[in-house]
HTML snippet that shows the backbone in 3Dmol.js (N, CA, C, O; Angstrom):
<script src="https://3Dmol.org/build/3Dmol-min.js"></script>
<div id="view" style="width:600px;height:400px;position:relative"></div>
<script>
const pdb = `
ATOM      1  N   UNK A   1       0.826  -1.186   0.000  1.00  0.00           N
ATOM      2  CA  UNK A   1       0.000   0.000   0.000  1.00  0.00           C
ATOM      3  C   UNK A   1       0.872   1.253   0.000  1.00  0.00           C
ATOM      4  O   UNK A   1       0.580   2.218  -0.706  1.00  0.00           O
ATOM      5  N   UNK A   2       1.923   1.234   0.778  1.00  0.00           N
ATOM      6  CA  UNK A   2       2.760   2.433   0.836  1.00  0.00           C
ATOM      7  C   UNK A   2       3.527   2.656  -0.463  1.00  0.00           C
ATOM      8  O   UNK A   2       3.897   3.790  -0.768  1.00  0.00           O
ATOM      9  N   UNK A   3       3.769   1.608  -1.224  1.00  0.00           N
ATOM     10  CA  UNK A   3       4.400   1.789  -2.540  1.00  0.00           C
ATOM     11  C   UNK A   3       3.460   2.531  -3.476  1.00  0.00           C
ATOM     12  O   UNK A   3       3.901   3.358  -4.275  1.00  0.00           O
ATOM     13  N   UNK A   4       2.163   2.240  -3.381  1.00  0.00           N
ATOM     14  CA  UNK A   4       1.167   2.962  -4.184  1.00  0.00           C
ATOM     15  C   UNK A   4       1.132   4.421  -3.756  1.00  0.00           C
ATOM     16  O   UNK A   4       1.058   5.318  -4.597  1.00  0.00           O
ATOM     17  N   UNK A   5       1.184   4.658  -2.456  1.00  0.00           N
ATOM     18  CA  UNK A   5       1.193   6.030  -1.942  1.00  0.00           C
ATOM     19  C   UNK A   5       2.430   6.769  -2.441  1.00  0.00           C
ATOM     20  O   UNK A   5       2.342   7.927  -2.850  1.00  0.00           O
ATOM     21  N   UNK A   6       3.584   6.101  -2.407  1.00  0.00           N
ATOM     22  CA  UNK A   6       4.807   6.736  -2.905  1.00  0.00           C
ATOM     23  C   UNK A   6       4.707   7.053  -4.394  1.00  0.00           C
ATOM     24  O   UNK A   6       5.132   8.120  -4.838  1.00  0.00           O
ATOM     25  N   UNK A   7       4.146   6.125  -5.159  1.00  0.00           N
ATOM     26  CA  UNK A   7       4.006   6.357  -6.604  1.00  0.00           C
ATOM     27  C   UNK A   7       3.051   7.507  -6.885  1.00  0.00           C
ATOM     28  O   UNK A   7       3.322   8.346  -7.744  1.00  0.00           O
ATOM     29  N   UNK A   8       1.937   7.551  -6.167  1.00  0.00           N
ATOM     30  CA  UNK A   8       0.968   8.622  -6.392  1.00  0.00           C
ATOM     31  C   UNK A   8       1.471   9.972  -5.893  1.00  0.00           C
ATOM     32  O   UNK A   8       1.101  11.014  -6.434  1.00  0.00           O
ATOM     33  N   UNK A   9       2.307   9.955  -4.872  1.00  0.00           N
ATOM     34  CA  UNK A   9       2.816  11.232  -4.372  1.00  0.00           C
ATOM     35  C   UNK A   9       3.863  11.834  -5.307  1.00  0.00           C
ATOM     36  O   UNK A   9       4.182  13.018  -5.200  1.00  0.00           O
ATOM     37  N   UNK A  10       4.394  11.033  -6.214  1.00  0.00           N
ATOM     38  CA  UNK A  10       5.364  11.574  -7.166  1.00  0.00           C
ATOM     39  C   UNK A  10       4.686  12.312  -8.319  1.00  0.00           C
ATOM     40  O   UNK A  10       5.339  13.069  -9.037  1.00  0.00           O
ATOM     41  N   UNK A  11       3.380  12.098  -8.502  1.00  0.00           N
ATOM     42  CA  UNK A  11       2.623  12.791  -9.546  1.00  0.00           C
ATOM     43  C   UNK A  11       2.079  14.085  -8.947  1.00  0.00           C
ATOM     44  O   UNK A  11       1.517  14.056  -7.852  1.00  0.00           O
ATOM     45  N   UNK A  12       2.226  15.199  -9.623  1.00  0.00           N
ATOM     46  CA  UNK A  12       1.661  16.449  -9.101  1.00  0.00           C
ATOM     47  C   UNK A  12       0.136  16.353  -8.949  1.00  0.00           C
ATOM     48  O   UNK A  12      -0.559  15.864  -9.840  1.00  0.00           O
ATOM     49  N   UNK A  13      -0.357  16.820  -7.829  1.00  0.00           N
ATOM     50  CA  UNK A  13      -1.784  16.703  -7.528  1.00  0.00           C
ATOM     51  C   UNK A  13      -2.649  17.439  -8.537  1.00  0.00           C
ATOM     52  O   UNK A  13      -3.714  16.951  -8.915  1.00  0.00           O
ATOM     53  N   UNK A  14      -2.213  18.583  -8.965  1.00  0.00           N
ATOM     54  CA  UNK A  14      -3.013  19.368  -9.902  1.00  0.00           C
ATOM     55  C   UNK A  14      -3.168  18.642 -11.233  1.00  0.00           C
ATOM     56  O   UNK A  14      -4.263  18.600 -11.792  1.00  0.00           O
ATOM     57  N   UNK A  15      -2.084  18.072 -11.741  1.00  0.00           N
ATOM     58  CA  UNK A  15      -2.174  17.349 -13.008  1.00  0.00           C
ATOM     59  C   UNK A  15      -3.056  16.113 -12.891  1.00  0.00           C
ATOM     60  O   UNK A  15      -3.842  15.819 -13.792  1.00  0.00           O
ATOM     61  N   UNK A  16      -2.926  15.390 -11.786  1.00  0.00           N
ATOM     62  CA  UNK A  16      -3.774  14.220 -11.578  1.00  0.00           C
ATOM     63  C   UNK A  16      -5.235  14.628 -11.468  1.00  0.00           C
ATOM     64  O   UNK A  16      -6.111  13.953 -12.010  1.00  0.00           O
ATOM     65  N   UNK A  17      -5.504  15.721 -10.773  1.00  0.00           N
ATOM     66  CA  UNK A  17      -6.877  16.215 -10.654  1.00  0.00           C
ATOM     67  C   UNK A  17      -7.459  16.632 -11.984  1.00  0.00           C
ATOM     68  O   UNK A  17      -8.613  16.323 -12.282  1.00  0.00           O
ATOM     69  N   UNK A  18      -6.676  17.331 -12.788  1.00  0.00           N
ATOM     70  CA  UNK A  18      -7.149  17.745 -14.112  1.00  0.00           C
ATOM     71  C   UNK A  18      -7.420  16.522 -14.980  1.00  0.00           C
ATOM     72  O   UNK A  18      -8.409  16.493 -15.713  1.00  0.00           O
ATOM     73  N   UNK A  19      -6.567  15.523 -14.908  1.00  0.00           N
ATOM     74  CA  UNK A  19      -6.760  14.305 -15.687  1.00  0.00           C
ATOM     75  C   UNK A  19      -8.041  13.578 -15.283  1.00  0.00           C
ATOM     76  O   UNK A  19      -8.791  13.116 -16.142  1.00  0.00           O
ATOM     77  N   UNK A  20      -8.293  13.477 -13.980  1.00  0.00           N
ATOM     78  CA  UNK A  20      -9.501  12.791 -13.508  1.00  0.00           C
ATOM     79  C   UNK A  20     -10.748  13.549 -13.935  1.00  0.00           C
ATOM     80  O   UNK A  20     -11.718  12.937 -14.383  1.00  0.00           O
ATOM     81  N   UNK A  21     -10.738  14.863 -13.803  1.00  0.00           N
ATOM     82  CA  UNK A  21     -11.899  15.668 -14.206  1.00  0.00           C
ATOM     83  C   UNK A  21     -12.107  15.573 -15.712  1.00  0.00           C
ATOM     84  O   UNK A  21     -13.248  15.546 -16.173  1.00  0.00           O
ATOM     85  N   UNK A  22     -11.034  15.523 -16.483  1.00  0.00           N
ATOM     86  CA  UNK A  22     -11.159  15.448 -17.944  1.00  0.00           C
ATOM     87  C   UNK A  22     -11.714  14.106 -18.402  1.00  0.00           C
ATOM     88  O   UNK A  22     -12.305  14.022 -19.478  1.00  0.00           O
ATOM     89  N   UNK A  23     -11.534  13.060 -17.608  1.00  0.00           N
ATOM     90  CA  UNK A  23     -12.046  11.745 -17.990  1.00  0.00           C
ATOM     91  C   UNK A  23     -13.565  11.672 -17.904  1.00  0.00           C
ATOM     92  O   UNK A  23     -14.185  10.898 -18.634  1.00  0.00           O
ATOM     93  N   UNK A  24     -14.167  12.452 -17.040  1.00  0.00           N
ATOM     94  CA  UNK A  24     -15.612  12.407 -16.832  1.00  0.00           C
ATOM     95  C   UNK A  24     -16.248  13.669 -17.391  1.00  0.00           C
ATOM     96  O   UNK A  24     -15.560  14.597 -17.816  1.00  0.00           O
ATOM     97  N   UNK A  25     -17.568  13.683 -17.382  1.00  0.00           N
ATOM     98  CA  UNK A  25     -18.279  14.871 -17.855  1.00  0.00           C
ATOM     99  C   UNK A  25     -18.099  15.999 -16.845  1.00  0.00           C
ATOM    100  O   UNK A  25     -17.873  15.730 -15.665  1.00  0.00           O
ATOM    101  N   UNK A  26     -18.193  17.242 -17.276  1.00  0.00           N
ATOM    102  CA  UNK A  26     -18.013  18.366 -16.355  1.00  0.00           C
ATOM    103  C   UNK A  26     -19.089  18.373 -15.266  1.00  0.00           C
ATOM    104  O   UNK A  26     -20.247  18.044 -15.524  1.00  0.00           O
ATOM    105  N   UNK A  27     -18.710  18.736 -14.094  1.00  0.00           N
ATOM    106  CA  UNK A  27     -19.657  18.807 -12.991  1.00  0.00           C
ATOM    107  C   UNK A  27     -18.936  18.856 -11.660  1.00  0.00           C
ATOM    108  O   UNK A  27     -17.709  18.915 -11.590  1.00  0.00           O
ATOM    109  N   UNK A  28     -19.728  18.830 -10.619  1.00  0.00           N
ATOM    110  CA  UNK A  28     -19.185  18.928  -9.265  1.00  0.00           C
ATOM    111  C   UNK A  28     -18.608  17.589  -8.804  1.00  0.00           C
ATOM    112  O   UNK A  28     -17.561  17.565  -8.157  1.00  0.00           O
ATOM    113  N   UNK A  29     -19.269  16.479  -9.125  1.00  0.00           N
ATOM    114  CA  UNK A  29     -18.837  15.171  -8.634  1.00  0.00           C
ATOM    115  C   UNK A  29     -17.453  14.768  -9.125  1.00  0.00           C
ATOM    116  O   UNK A  29     -16.670  14.246  -8.331  1.00  0.00           O
ATOM    117  N   UNK A  30     -17.113  14.984 -10.392  1.00  0.00           N
ATOM    118  CA  UNK A  30     -15.727  14.671 -10.783  1.00  0.00           C
ATOM    119  C   UNK A  30     -14.684  15.499 -10.028  1.00  0.00           C
ATOM    120  O   UNK A  30     -13.586  15.015  -9.755  1.00  0.00           O
ATOM    121  N   UNK A  31     -15.021  16.719  -9.699  1.00  0.00           N
ATOM    122  CA  UNK A  31     -14.095  17.554  -8.925  1.00  0.00           C
ATOM    123  C   UNK A  31     -13.957  17.001  -7.507  1.00  0.00           C
ATOM    124  O   UNK A  31     -12.852  16.948  -6.968  1.00  0.00           O
ATOM    125  N   UNK A  32     -15.067  16.591  -6.905  1.00  0.00           N
ATOM    126  CA  UNK A  32     -15.028  16.018  -5.555  1.00  0.00           C
ATOM    127  C   UNK A  32     -14.212  14.730  -5.549  1.00  0.00           C
ATOM    128  O   UNK A  32     -13.385  14.518  -4.663  1.00  0.00           O
ATOM    129  N   UNK A  33     -14.446  13.873  -6.541  1.00  0.00           N
ATOM    130  CA  UNK A  33     -13.685  12.625  -6.639  1.00  0.00           C
ATOM    131  C   UNK A  33     -12.204  12.916  -6.854  1.00  0.00           C
ATOM    132  O   UNK A  33     -11.345  12.248  -6.280  1.00  0.00           O
ATOM    133  N   UNK A  34     -11.916  13.898  -7.666  1.00  0.00           N
ATOM    134  CA  UNK A  34     -10.530  14.268  -7.940  1.00  0.00           C
ATOM    135  C   UNK A  34      -9.824  14.743  -6.674  1.00  0.00           C
ATOM    136  O   UNK A  34      -8.696  14.335  -6.400  1.00  0.00           O
ATOM    137  N   UNK A  35     -10.474  15.589  -5.916  1.00  0.00           N
ATOM    138  CA  UNK A  35      -9.880  16.086  -4.668  1.00  0.00           C
ATOM    139  C   UNK A  35      -9.694  14.937  -3.679  1.00  0.00           C
ATOM    140  O   UNK A  35      -8.662  14.850  -3.013  1.00  0.00           O
ATOM    141  N   UNK A  36     -10.687  14.058  -3.581  1.00  0.00           N
ATOM    142  CA  UNK A  36     -10.580  12.924  -2.656  1.00  0.00           C
ATOM    143  C   UNK A  36      -9.443  11.987  -3.048  1.00  0.00           C
ATOM    144  O   UNK A  36      -8.700  11.517  -2.186  1.00  0.00           O
ATOM    145  N   UNK A  37      -9.306  11.714  -4.335  1.00  0.00           N
ATOM    146  CA  UNK A  37      -8.267  10.789  -4.783  1.00  0.00           C
ATOM    147  C   UNK A  37      -6.864  11.370  -4.682  1.00  0.00           C
ATOM    148  O   UNK A  37      -5.894  10.624  -4.546  1.00  0.00           O
ATOM    149  N   UNK A  38      -6.746  12.670  -4.744  1.00  0.00           N
ATOM    150  CA  UNK A  38      -5.411  13.255  -4.676  1.00  0.00           C
ATOM    151  C   UNK A  38      -4.989  13.645  -3.260  1.00  0.00           C
ATOM    152  O   UNK A  38      -3.802  13.863  -3.021  1.00  0.00           O
ATOM    153  N   UNK A  39      -5.913  13.738  -2.331  1.00  0.00           N
ATOM    154  CA  UNK A  39      -5.551  14.183  -0.988  1.00  0.00           C
ATOM    155  C   UNK A  39      -5.596  13.093   0.077  1.00  0.00           C
ATOM    156  O   UNK A  39      -5.366  13.387   1.250  1.00  0.00           O
ATOM    157  N   UNK A  40      -5.885  11.843  -0.290  1.00  0.00           N
ATOM    158  CA  UNK A  40      -5.873  10.773   0.698  1.00  0.00           C
ATOM    159  C   UNK A  40      -4.450  10.330   1.007  1.00  0.00           C
ATOM    160  O   UNK A  40      -4.215   9.625   1.989  1.00  0.00           O
ATOM    161  N   UNK A  41      -3.510  10.736   0.181  1.00  0.00           N
ATOM    162  CA  UNK A  41      -2.131  10.286   0.327  1.00  0.00           C
ATOM    163  C   UNK A  41      -1.526  10.778   1.643  1.00  0.00           C
ATOM    164  O   UNK A  41      -0.889  10.004   2.357  1.00  0.00           O
ATOM    165  N   UNK A  42      -1.716  12.040   1.962  1.00  0.00           N
ATOM    166  CA  UNK A  42      -1.148  12.571   3.208  1.00  0.00           C
ATOM    167  C   UNK A  42      -1.816  11.937   4.424  1.00  0.00           C
ATOM    168  O   UNK A  42      -1.162  11.692   5.438  1.00  0.00           O
ATOM    169  N   UNK A  43      -3.113  11.673   4.324  1.00  0.00           N
ATOM    170  CA  UNK A  43      -3.818  11.009   5.422  1.00  0.00           C
ATOM    171  C   UNK A  43      -3.287   9.595   5.624  1.00  0.00           C
ATOM    172  O   UNK A  43      -3.127   9.151   6.761  1.00  0.00           O
ATOM    173  N   UNK A  44      -3.016   8.889   4.541  1.00  0.00           N
ATOM    174  CA  UNK A  44      -2.483   7.530   4.648  1.00  0.00           C
ATOM    175  C   UNK A  44      -1.125   7.521   5.337  1.00  0.00           C
ATOM    176  O   UNK A  44      -0.846   6.630   6.140  1.00  0.00           O
ATOM    177  N   UNK A  45      -0.291   8.484   5.039  1.00  0.00           N
ATOM    178  CA  UNK A  45       1.026   8.558   5.682  1.00  0.00           C
ATOM    179  C   UNK A  45       0.896   8.833   7.184  1.00  0.00           C
ATOM    180  O   UNK A  45       1.611   8.239   7.991  1.00  0.00           O
ATOM    181  N   UNK A  46      -0.012   9.727   7.550  1.00  0.00           N
ATOM    182  CA  UNK A  46      -0.207  10.065   8.962  1.00  0.00           C
ATOM    183  C   UNK A  46      -0.747   8.867   9.731  1.00  0.00           C
ATOM    184  O   UNK A  46      -0.273   8.562  10.826  1.00  0.00           O
ATOM    185  N   UNK A  47      -1.739   8.188   9.160  1.00  0.00           N
ATOM    186  CA  UNK A  47      -2.334   7.028   9.829  1.00  0.00           C
ATOM    187  C   UNK A  47      -1.298   5.920   9.982  1.00  0.00           C
ATOM    188  O   UNK A  47      -1.222   5.287  11.036  1.00  0.00           O
ATOM    189  N   UNK A  48      -0.508   5.680   8.956  1.00  0.00           N
ATOM    190  CA  UNK A  48       0.513   4.635   9.030  1.00  0.00           C
ATOM    191  C   UNK A  48       1.530   4.938  10.120  1.00  0.00           C
ATOM    192  O   UNK A  48       1.894   4.048  10.888  1.00  0.00           O
ATOM    193  N   UNK A  49       1.989   6.167  10.197  1.00  0.00           N
ATOM    194  CA  UNK A  49       2.977   6.496  11.225  1.00  0.00           C
ATOM    195  C   UNK A  49       2.388   6.377  12.624  1.00  0.00           C
ATOM    196  O   UNK A  49       3.079   5.968  13.557  1.00  0.00           O
ATOM    197  N   UNK A  50       1.125   6.730  12.773  1.00  0.00           N
ATOM    198  CA  UNK A  50       0.484   6.605  14.086  1.00  0.00           C
ATOM    199  C   UNK A  50       0.310   5.140  14.475  1.00  0.00           C
ATOM    200  O   UNK A  50       0.531   4.778  15.630  1.00  0.00           O
ATOM    201  N   UNK A  51      -0.081   4.302  13.528  1.00  0.00           N
ATOM    202  CA  UNK A  51      -0.232   2.873  13.810  1.00  0.00           C
ATOM    203  C   UNK A  51       1.113   2.260  14.171  1.00  0.00           C
ATOM    204  O   UNK A  51       1.192   1.448  15.093  1.00  0.00           O
ATOM    205  N   UNK A  52       2.164   2.632  13.466  1.00  0.00           N
ATOM    206  CA  UNK A  52       3.486   2.094  13.785  1.00  0.00           C
ATOM    207  C   UNK A  52       3.949   2.518  15.176  1.00  0.00           C
ATOM    208  O   UNK A  52       4.612   1.747  15.871  1.00  0.00           O
ATOM    209  N   UNK A  53       3.607   3.727  15.581  1.00  0.00           N
ATOM    210  CA  UNK A  53       4.001   4.155  16.928  1.00  0.00           C
ATOM    211  C   UNK A  53       3.147   3.478  17.998  1.00  0.00           C
ATOM    212  O   UNK A  53       3.642   3.179  19.084  1.00  0.00           O
ATOM    213  N   UNK A  54       1.872   3.233  17.704  1.00  0.00           N
ATOM    214  CA  UNK A  54       1.008   2.561  18.680  1.00  0.00           C
ATOM    215  C   UNK A  54       1.345   1.081  18.823  1.00  0.00           C
ATOM    216  O   UNK A  54       1.143   0.501  19.890  1.00  0.00           O
ATOM    217  N   UNK A  55       1.855   0.466  17.761  1.00  0.00           N
ATOM    218  CA  UNK A  55       2.166  -0.964  17.816  1.00  0.00           C
ATOM    219  C   UNK A  55       3.205  -1.298  18.864  1.00  0.00           C
ATOM    220  O   UNK A  55       3.220  -2.413  19.387  1.00  0.00           O
ATOM    221  N   UNK A  56       4.058  -0.369  19.175  1.00  0.00           N
ATOM    222  CA  UNK A  56       5.122  -0.641  20.143  1.00  0.00           C
ATOM    223  C   UNK A  56       4.734  -0.279  21.575  1.00  0.00           C
ATOM    224  O   UNK A  56       5.563  -0.373  22.480  1.00  0.00           O
ATOM    225  N   UNK A  57       3.504   0.128  21.787  1.00  0.00           N
ATOM    226  CA  UNK A  57       3.061   0.509  23.132  1.00  0.00           C
ATOM    227  C   UNK A  57       2.788  -0.739  23.983  1.00  0.00           C
ATOM    228  O   UNK A  57       2.417  -1.781  23.442  1.00  0.00           O
ATOM    229  N   UNK A  58       2.964  -0.646  25.288  1.00  0.00           N
ATOM    230  CA  UNK A  58       2.795  -1.817  26.164  1.00  0.00           C
ATOM    231  C   UNK A  58       1.372  -2.382  26.185  1.00  0.00           C
ATOM    232  O   UNK A  58       1.202  -3.592  26.330  1.00  0.00           O
ATOM    233  N   UNK A  59       0.359  -1.544  26.045  1.00  0.00           N
ATOM    234  CA  UNK A  59      -0.999  -2.082  26.116  1.00  0.00           C
ATOM    235  C   UNK A  59      -1.334  -2.942  24.900  1.00  0.00           C
ATOM    236  O   UNK A  59      -2.194  -3.818  24.992  1.00  0.00           O
ATOM    237  N   UNK A  60      -0.679  -2.714  23.769  1.00  0.00           N
ATOM    238  CA  UNK A  60      -0.868  -3.579  22.603  1.00  0.00           C
ATOM    239  C   UNK A  60      -0.213  -4.929  22.865  1.00  0.00           C
ATOM    240  O   UNK A  60      -0.795  -5.974  22.574  1.00  0.00           O
ATOM    241  N   UNK A  61       0.998  -4.908  23.416  1.00  0.00           N
ATOM    242  CA  UNK A  61       1.679  -6.162  23.760  1.00  0.00           C
ATOM    243  C   UNK A  61       0.884  -6.946  24.795  1.00  0.00           C
ATOM    244  O   UNK A  61       0.806  -8.172  24.717  1.00  0.00           O
ATOM    245  N   UNK A  62       0.295  -6.252  25.759  1.00  0.00           N
ATOM    246  CA  UNK A  62      -0.502  -6.926  26.783  1.00  0.00           C
ATOM    247  C   UNK A  62      -1.747  -7.564  26.180  1.00  0.00           C
ATOM    248  O   UNK A  62      -2.122  -8.673  26.562  1.00  0.00           O
ATOM    249  N   UNK A  63      -2.384  -6.882  25.249  1.00  0.00           N
ATOM    250  CA  UNK A  63      -3.581  -7.444  24.612  1.00  0.00           C
ATOM    251  C   UNK A  63      -3.232  -8.674  23.785  1.00  0.00           C
ATOM    252  O   UNK A  63      -3.960  -9.666  23.805  1.00  0.00           O
ATOM    253  N   UNK A  64      -2.125  -8.612  23.060  1.00  0.00           N
ATOM    254  CA  UNK A  64      -1.716  -9.757  22.233  1.00  0.00           C
ATOM    255  C   UNK A  64      -1.321 -10.934  23.110  1.00  0.00           C
ATOM    256  O   UNK A  64      -1.715 -12.068  22.834  1.00  0.00           O
ATOM    257  N   UNK A  65      -0.549 -10.685  24.161  1.00  0.00           N
ATOM    258  CA  UNK A  65      -0.140 -11.783  25.036  1.00  0.00           C
ATOM    259  C   UNK A  65      -1.306 -12.297  25.871  1.00  0.00           C
ATOM    260  O   UNK A  65      -1.258 -13.420  26.373  1.00  0.00           O
ATOM    261  N   UNK A  66      -2.341 -11.497  26.023  1.00  0.00           N
ATOM    262  CA  UNK A  66      -3.536 -11.946  26.722  1.00  0.00           C
ATOM    263  C   UNK A  66      -4.462 -12.785  25.862  1.00  0.00           C
ATOM    264  O   UNK A  66      -5.479 -13.287  26.342  1.00  0.00           O
ATOM    265  N   UNK A  67      -4.116 -12.940  24.596  1.00  0.00           N
ATOM    266  CA  UNK A  67      -4.902 -13.809  23.724  1.00  0.00           C
ATOM    267  C   UNK A  67      -5.913 -13.093  22.856  1.00  0.00           C
ATOM    268  O   UNK A  67      -6.767 -13.742  22.253  1.00  0.00           O
ATOM    269  N   UNK A  68      -5.844 -11.782  22.775  1.00  0.00           N
ATOM    270  CA  UNK A  68      -6.790 -11.042  21.934  1.00  0.00           C
ATOM    271  C   UNK A  68      -6.494 -11.313  20.462  1.00  0.00           C
ATOM    272  O   UNK A  68      -5.338 -11.406  20.050  1.00  0.00           O
ATOM    273  N   UNK A  69      -7.553 -11.436  19.690  1.00  0.00           N
ATOM    274  CA  UNK A  69      -7.374 -11.674  18.258  1.00  0.00           C
ATOM    275  C   UNK A  69      -6.857 -10.405  17.586  1.00  0.00           C
ATOM    276  O   UNK A  69      -6.896  -9.316  18.158  1.00  0.00           O
ATOM    277  N   UNK A  70      -6.378 -10.575  16.372  1.00  0.00           N
ATOM    278  CA  UNK A  70      -5.860  -9.434  15.614  1.00  0.00           C
ATOM    279  C   UNK A  70      -6.958  -8.394  15.394  1.00  0.00           C
ATOM    280  O   UNK A  70      -6.719  -7.192  15.502  1.00  0.00           O
ATOM    281  N   UNK A  71      -8.161  -8.873  15.086  1.00  0.00           N
ATOM    282  CA  UNK A  71      -9.287  -7.961  14.860  1.00  0.00           C
ATOM    283  C   UNK A  71      -9.616  -7.185  16.126  1.00  0.00           C
ATOM    284  O   UNK A  71      -9.870  -5.981  16.074  1.00  0.00           O
ATOM    285  N   UNK A  72      -9.613  -7.863  17.249  1.00  0.00           N
ATOM    286  CA  UNK A  72      -9.919  -7.191  18.517  1.00  0.00           C
ATOM    287  C   UNK A  72      -8.864  -6.137  18.856  1.00  0.00           C
ATOM    288  O   UNK A  72      -9.203  -5.049  19.322  1.00  0.00           O
ATOM    289  N   UNK A  73      -7.613  -6.447  18.629  1.00  0.00           N
ATOM    290  CA  UNK A  73      -6.546  -5.479  18.903  1.00  0.00           C
ATOM    291  C   UNK A  73      -6.714  -4.255  18.013  1.00  0.00           C
ATOM    292  O   UNK A  73      -6.558  -3.122  18.469  1.00  0.00           O
ATOM    293  N   UNK A  74      -7.033  -4.485  16.744  1.00  0.00           N
ATOM    294  CA  UNK A  74      -7.209  -3.360  15.825  1.00  0.00           C
ATOM    295  C   UNK A  74      -8.400  -2.511  16.233  1.00  0.00           C
ATOM    296  O   UNK A  74      -8.293  -1.288  16.320  1.00  0.00           O
ATOM    297  N   UNK A  75      -9.545  -3.159  16.485  1.00  0.00           N
ATOM    298  CA  UNK A  75     -10.779  -2.413  16.765  1.00  0.00           C
ATOM    299  C   UNK A  75     -10.749  -1.751  18.141  1.00  0.00           C
ATOM    300  O   UNK A  75     -11.173  -0.604  18.285  1.00  0.00           O
ATOM    301  N   UNK A  76     -10.257  -2.457  19.144  1.00  0.00           N
ATOM    302  CA  UNK A  76     -10.325  -1.938  20.511  1.00  0.00           C
ATOM    303  C   UNK A  76      -9.150  -1.044  20.908  1.00  0.00           C
ATOM    304  O   UNK A  76      -9.284  -0.204  21.797  1.00  0.00           O
ATOM    305  N   UNK A  77      -8.002  -1.220  20.255  1.00  0.00           N
ATOM    306  CA  UNK A  77      -6.819  -0.493  20.714  1.00  0.00           C
ATOM    307  C   UNK A  77      -6.200   0.419  19.657  1.00  0.00           C
ATOM    308  O   UNK A  77      -5.828   1.552  19.962  1.00  0.00           O
ATOM    309  N   UNK A  78      -6.086  -0.058  18.424  1.00  0.00           N
ATOM    310  CA  UNK A  78      -5.436   0.761  17.402  1.00  0.00           C
ATOM    311  C   UNK A  78      -6.348   1.839  16.835  1.00  0.00           C
ATOM    312  O   UNK A  78      -5.948   3.000  16.753  1.00  0.00           O
ATOM    313  N   UNK A  79      -7.560   1.478  16.445  1.00  0.00           N
ATOM    314  CA  UNK A  79      -8.457   2.469  15.834  1.00  0.00           C
ATOM    315  C   UNK A  79      -8.760   3.663  16.739  1.00  0.00           C
ATOM    316  O   UNK A  79      -8.707   4.798  16.266  1.00  0.00           O
ATOM    317  N   UNK A  80      -9.076   3.455  18.017  1.00  0.00           N
ATOM    318  CA  UNK A  80      -9.302   4.641  18.861  1.00  0.00           C
ATOM    319  C   UNK A  80      -8.059   5.526  18.997  1.00  0.00           C
ATOM    320  O   UNK A  80      -8.177   6.745  19.122  1.00  0.00           O
ATOM    321  N   UNK A  81      -6.892   4.928  18.974  1.00  0.00           N
ATOM    322  CA  UNK A  81      -5.671   5.713  19.066  1.00  0.00           C
ATOM    323  C   UNK A  81      -5.369   6.493  17.802  1.00  0.00           C
ATOM    324  O   UNK A  81      -4.770   7.567  17.854  1.00  0.00           O
ATOM    325  N   UNK A  82      -5.784   5.955  16.673  1.00  0.00           N
ATOM    326  CA  UNK A  82      -5.531   6.624  15.398  1.00  0.00           C
ATOM    327  C   UNK A  82      -6.544   7.729  15.166  1.00  0.00           C
ATOM    328  O   UNK A  82      -6.196   8.804  14.678  1.00  0.00           O
ATOM    329  N   UNK A  83      -7.785   7.471  15.512  1.00  0.00           N
ATOM    330  CA  UNK A  83      -8.834   8.461  15.282  1.00  0.00           C
ATOM    331  C   UNK A  83      -8.765   9.545  16.320  1.00  0.00           C
ATOM    332  O   UNK A  83      -9.570  10.476  16.295  1.00  0.00           O
TER     333      UNK A  83
END
`;
const viewer = $3Dmol.createViewer("view");
viewer.addModel(pdb, "pdb");
viewer.setStyle({}, {cartoon: {color: "spectrum"}});
viewer.zoomTo();
viewer.render();
</script>
């Protein structure tokens, strides 16, 4: 996933946005989709760095050693810390 983020971050956002809008008919929705597709990259980097920092916290290790499933650790411990 981060390789895709790196590849997309090398393309200028304005050019990618213009290309996406040009592919569809003129209107508000292609512009909204274009902005969403070009600006999720920075959010992905922030979320990834936060998850990596939370993974090394003691309460995550305690949950894993206590037998919590991967889904439970993500939902109960990682997601609240990221959001």
